C-alpha positions, 0 to 999 in steps of 0.5 A: 500499500505504502510503496504504491501511494509513494508510486502515484505521488503521495508523500508519507510522513510519521506518524500516520503514513499511509493513513494520510491518503485516507482522508486526501485520495481515498479513490487512490486506495480503492484503485490500489485494493482494485489493481491487487484484486484483478492481478489475482489476489485472494486476500486484500489487507485494509489500509489501517497500519496507522489510523490507531489512536496511538498514532493519532495522539502523536499527531497531536490529537488528545486522547479522546479526539484521537480514538474517535478520529481512528475509528472513522479513519478506521472504518474508511478503510474497511469501507472502501475495501469492502466496496472494492472486494463487492464491486469485484464479484469475487471472493476475496478476505479482508485481512484488518491490519494492526501494526506495533503500537510504536515504530515497527523498526524501533521495538524498544519505544514500545512501552509495555502490555499495560499501557498498549492495552487501552490503545490495542484493545480500542483499535480491536474492537475498530478492525473487528468489524463484520465487514472484516474476515482477519485479524492481521497482526503485522510487523511484529517486532518483540515476542513481548507486544505479539503476545499480549496483542494476540491475547486481546485479539483471541477474544473476537470470533474471527481468525487471528494471523500473527506475522513477525518482522525479523533480524538478519539472523532470522530471529524476531527484528529485536532478538527474541526467539521465533520458534519459541513464540510461535509455539506459544502463539500455536498454543493460545490459538493463532490461526496462522503464523509468518513473517513479513517486511524482511528480506527473502534470504532472512524469511526463508531462514525464518520458514524452515525453522517455523514449519518444523515448530509448528503445525498451523498454517504459515504465512510470508509476505517479504520486503523485495526491496531489502539487501540481502542481509535485510539492513538496507533499500537496495537500488534494484528491487526483487523483479516479480519474476524472481519473486515467484522463484522464491515464492516456490521454494518456500511453497515447498517448504509448505507455506499457505499463504504468500504475499509480497509487503514493501517495494512490491506492487500488484505485478508481483501478485499478479506473477504470484497468481500467474504461476499458482494458476499454471 
């Protein structure tokens, strides 16, 4: 979503990032959903990465106003996704996305589960709308926050998917052990677990370990513009063809849900869908 919005000319800045476009150009959000559905996507993700009360509070709104504005933006994002799916006439699932409370790349900014609980709880209540099919806890960067957020999400009658960002060793970004965390979350009752917004190399390492550790479905949607060590953007993004080659490799590991994250666009999804249908 963010990559495509930037390609369209939108300037995305902290703390709201892609959420600002919901107000200024909702038709572009619809276009991106439509592009991916037409490309063959079977699941689309709501543009709710930063429509949280906490993000709106950081943007300068008071507590009450932040919660009200977050709910309005979140429900708008859900409505845009639902509208696009309905117009397509296809059986597309809508994953309602929620990210770490603080910056995804700074797990040390996480204030702890006691402080984060009311913020996360309010957003999950927004995301559990009847139009959404899955609660997607994505870009989780610490075991502590992932466990706390999962506990809250499992109270709703929807499948919960949990996805982690990784360091170059294939562990959770802040250094927590991925396998033991995954086993814990599987016992708690999550429906799928995996990794996102990480390099292809680190993602594959992690997925090998996860497939040996848990029996629930695995998901992955890597960052296609990171260098092999996953530290910085490259000048040459992974092409759709090379992405499909990698996707076939992890598919052989038994990964059920495959997509793409930062740096990607609908051409990556189309290549993946074409390969799957060939």
